[in-house]
N, C-alpha and C positions, 0 to 999 in steps of 0.2 A: 504494499499500499504507500509506504514512504518512498520508493522507487517511483511509483506513478504520480506521486504528489509534486516530485521534482521534475517529472518529464512534462506533466501538463499544470507547471506551477501556476498558482495565483496567489499573491501576497494577502495572509489573512487580515492585516491591518489596512488594506486598500479601504477608502471611505465607501465606494459603493458595493464591492464584492464581499468585503468582511462581513455585514451583517448575515450573510446568507451561506457562511462559509462552512458551517456543520453539515447543512446540506449537501453540499458540493462533496465533503470527505464521506459523508455516511451513505448517500444516495446515488452518487455518481461514480466514484473511483473504487470506493471499497467492494461494491459488489462485482465489479468485473475484473478486480486484482488478479484473479486466475481464470477468466472468463475470454471473452472475445474482444480483440483489439478493435475491429470494426464497429462492434456495438459502443465499446467505450469513446469511440471518436465522436459517434453521434450524441452520445449522453454527454459529453464534454461541449460539444458545439451548442447544445439547447440547454446547458445549466445556466442559471441566472448568475452566479459568480464570474463565470468566464465570458458570459456575453458582455457583462459591465466590464470587466478587467481587461479585454481586449477590443473594447467598443464596437462590438458588432451589434449591440442593442440598439445604436444609431445609423448603423449600415443601410443606406437606403439608394435607390437608384437616384434619387435627387440630389443625394450627398454621399456618395460612396465613400467607405473608410476600410483602408486594407489592413488594418494592424491584425486582426484576426487571421486573416487569408495568409499573411506573410509568415506569421509564427506556426500557422497549420503545417506550411510546408518546411519552413526552415527548421522549427524545433520539433514538432510533434510528429512528423511522417519522414519527409526524405532527408533532411539534415541539410545544414550548411555546405557539406562536402559535395553535394549534388546541385547547388546553385551554379547557373551557368552566365549568370548576369543580364545585361541587356541585349539580347539577340534576337534574331529571327526565329520564333518557334518552329518555323518549318524547315529550319538547318540543323535543329538540335538532332545528334546522332541516335541511334537506338541503344538501349540498354544491351550490354553483352551477352547477358544470362537470356533475356527475352526480347527479341527485337519488336514485338508489338507494343512495347512501353518505351518512353524517351529515356534517355540517360540521365536527364535530370531537369530541372525545372529554371524558367526565365522569369525574368520582371513581368513578361505578357501574360504568364502563367497566374502570378500573384494578382495582378489587375482583373484577370478573367475569374478567378476564383472568388475574390471579393464580390465581384456580379453576381455569381452563383449562389452566394450567402446573403445578398440583400433580402431584407424582409424577414429574417430570423431575429426575433426579438424577445422584449419581456414587457408582460402587462404591467405598467409602471404608471397609469393614470396620465398617458400623454394627452397632450389638448386635443389631439383628433380622436382619441378614444378613452375618455375621461371615466366612463363607466368600468373599464378593465383595469384592475389595480390590485391584483393579489400577487403580483411577484413571478407569476409562472411564465413559462416559454409560451411565446405566441408566434404564429407565422402570419405576417401582414402582406397578403398578395398585392394590396395597392402599392406597397413599397418596393415589390421585387423587380428587377431589371429581366424582362421576359424575352430579351433578344436573343439571337444565336451566340454560341460562345465557342470559343477553341481552345482547349488547354489538356496539357500533358497527352499531346499528341491525338486528341479524340475531338470531333464536331459534337457540341450539344445543340440540339435543334431547339428554336424558339418555342416560346409558348407552352412548356412543359407543364404537367399538373404540379400541385401545391408540394414544395419540399424536394421535387426530385432534382432541380438541377444541384443542390447541395448533396444530395444523397448520392447523385452520379460521381459526384467529385469524391466523396469519402469512400465509395465502392473501387473508383480507379486508384486511389491511393493505398486504401487496405490490401489489394493485391498485386501491388508493385514490388518487383523484386528488389529494388533500391530500398524500399522502406522495411523490408523483411530484414536485409543487411543493416540498415541504419538501427532498428530497435533492437536487433540481436545482438549487435556490438555493445550497446549501452546496457544491456541487461548483463553481460558477459563481465564488462567493465565494473558493473556494480558487486557482482557476486564472486567473480574469480580473480581478475588482475586487472590492473591500470593499462596494461597493455594486450589486448584481446588476442588470442590465438587465431589466427585467420582460418586455420581449418575447423576450429570450434565455431568460429561465425558462420562459415559456410553451411556448415552440416545443421546448426541451429535454425539459420534462415530458410533452408529447405523445409524444415518442419514447421516452422512458422507459416511459410506459404502455402505450402499443401493442406493445412488447415485453417485458410483464412476465415472461412465459414463456419468451422466447428465451434460449438459452445464453450469448450474447454480449450481453444487454440494456446492460450497463454500458458496453462497448466502443463500441457504436452511440451511445450518450447522450453519453459523451467525445469521439466524434468529430464528432458535430453542434457539440458547444460550441466545440472546438478549431479547427474550420475556419470560424467564423462570422465575419463582419464585426465584431461587438463585440469579439472576441478579438482580431482583427488592429488595431483601432484604441484598444487599452487597454495598449499596450505600457507598461511601467514603473509599472504603476499598483498593483501589489503591492509590499510590502516582505519582504524574507527574515526570516524568525525565526532566533534566533540559530543552531540547529543546523544550518539550512539554509545560512545564511552560512558556517560553517565547512566544511561538506560541499562547498559550490560553489568555496570557497578552495582545499580539498584538490585538488578535481579541476583547477582552473584552474593550479595550480602544479606540478601532476604528482607530488604525495605517494604514496607507495606503502605506506601505514600497516602492511599485513599483513608486507611484508618488513623494514621499517624499524625498527619500534617494538617494545620489550619490554614485559614486565608492568609495570614501574615508570612508563614514559611514558603506557602506556595507562590506568593507574590514575590519574594525575596528569591526564590530558585528561578522564576521567569526572569528577573533583574539581572541575576548572575549569569545565565546562559546568554544574555544579550552581548556580554563581554567577551565570550568565546567567538562570536561570529556566526553561530549555528542555533539561534533561538529558532523554536518550531514553527514553520510554515510562514517565516518572515524576511526570505529572500524578496528583495524588491524587484528585481527583473524577471522577465517571464522564462527566463532559460532553467531557474530552479539551482539549488546549491551543486555547488561543483562535487564531482565524486573521485577525486584522484589526490594521492597523498601530498602532491606538490602542492596543491591548493590549499591545504591545512598544516603546512610545514614551517609556518612562520613562528616566531618566538612568542608572540602575543598570542596567539592560538593555543599553542601549547601549553604556556604559563596560566593563561585563564582557567583551560581544561583542567589541569593540574590543581588550581586554587578551588573550584568547584569539587573535584573530587575529595580532596581533603577536607573541604567544608561538610560533606556528606558522612564522612567518618565522624566527624567532631559536635555535630550539631543535635540539638535536641529540641522537640516542641512539647511545652507543656510536660516536661519532664520525660518525655517518651524520645528514644534516640531516633532520628532517622534512618541509621543503620544498627541493627541489634547485635553490635559485635560481640559484647560482653556476654549478653544471654547466649548467643549460639556458642562462644567458647566455652563458658560455664557448663553448658549442656553436652557437649562433646570431645571436650578436651579434659580428662579428668587430673591429669598430673601437668602443671604448667611449666614446662621446661622450654627453653629457647628453642630447641631444635623442634620439639613438638609442635611448638605454636607456629613456627613459620612453616613447617611441614604442612600442617593443617591448612591453614589458610592460604598457602600457594594451591594446594589442591582443590580448595573450594573456589578459589576466584580463577585461578588460569586453568585447572584442569588436569595440571601437570607439574613437576618439578622444574624451575627456570634453571638458566645455567648455573654450573658449580660454584662460579665466582659470584654471581648475584645472590645465589642461596647462602652464602658464607657470609655476604655484607649484610643480609637482613638478619640471620643469627646473631653476628655480632652486635649488631645494633639492639635487638631484643635482649641478649645476654648482659650487656654491659660489663662489669668485671667479674661475673659469676661464669661458672661452668656452663656451657650450653646443653650438655647432655645430663647432667646430674642435679644442677641447682634448681629446687622448685621454686618458681616466681610466685609470690603472694598475690592474692586477688585483692589488692589495696591501691588507694590512690593517695594515701596521706605521706607526709614528710617523716623521713626515718633517719635523723643525723648521724646515728651510730652505724646505719647499714647501708652503705652506698648503692647496693644492689635492689634496694627497695623503694626507691624514688618513683612515685607517680606509675607505679606499674600498669595500671589500666589506660592512663593516657599514652603510654609507650606502645602497648598493645594496638590502640587504635591507630598511632602513627606508623606501625610497622605495615598494618593493613592499607594505609594510605600509600605508602611507598611501593608496596605490590601494585595497586591501581594505577601508579604513575609508571611502571615499568614499561619497556619496549614490549615485553611480550603480553601485557595485557591491552595496549593500545595498539595491537594489530591483531588482525581476524583472518 
């Protein structure tokens, strides 16, 4: 679902699109996350959030607006890699895989696509239709450019039935071999590697295109990708983006945000996420949050992510910790030696032991000047001036878990 949010990005804080954003997430993207791309395309095109966000709500034959049309081609389907600029559409070469489709799209295709979607709008109390004001999709025939159109290598005849121009465009795109390659490359970049394996892109695109009318098209494509040899052999090749790292930390630590956190902490969490550059659904451009390690490798992004991970291990709300580190340790580690604590939490958070050097660093931090294998660390957080091994042990335990969360092992996936 998050992948499709980035692919069909709408900014949740947008003045017009934001108020109906919940419907966009719940009723448009989530139902088709494993479903059919063609169905999703039309649901996105008809969604109130997208109609406002990319201005198609005001796209009429008297005042055409190409914003949605351009992003439909550039971001949602063919991708900028298939953009051929301003050239004669009759001179566009055929696609190497299927000559019945053009190898790319031109600016003329954008203009013609915009014409095909004139009249796709919203019941928003427009002065011409003041009684229609419930916020739902509406097709206004009077606003539609019913003339002939030539786009993506095909003639669209004039005076077609309601919605048919737009739906024909979506059919043409959903069945296009270039769209299959573009979508599959993005999915593979998301789940496998920043540099998608060309052979996997090709085989996944074949599955995607062969099933472009199937109700479970996306599921079939994902299954092919996630059971591939390339996926199995590229473990750890992706880095977690800030919000993904925080969500993974919550799962690993057993945080129950819905039960433990009040409004104040929820607001603080959202405020802190903003500093990482990855506040949920808040990317301001229509291309969605980037999905490569390089985009998130700046010192500010790392530092702010580390700060919020550390905050998660230390913070309580109404005396209830956001991460029940002490309760979990008490329940599952009967004897608190540094070695046992580190091994337990590495297994819990990472699922495996980190490198020997990293493990020893964590053990030394937890043991202080005690023997890591035999000295039993007391479950206390009081100052004991006569025993340097017992200073704020609970706090040190939380800090040790925080260090695991900030490790390269945890921040990769």
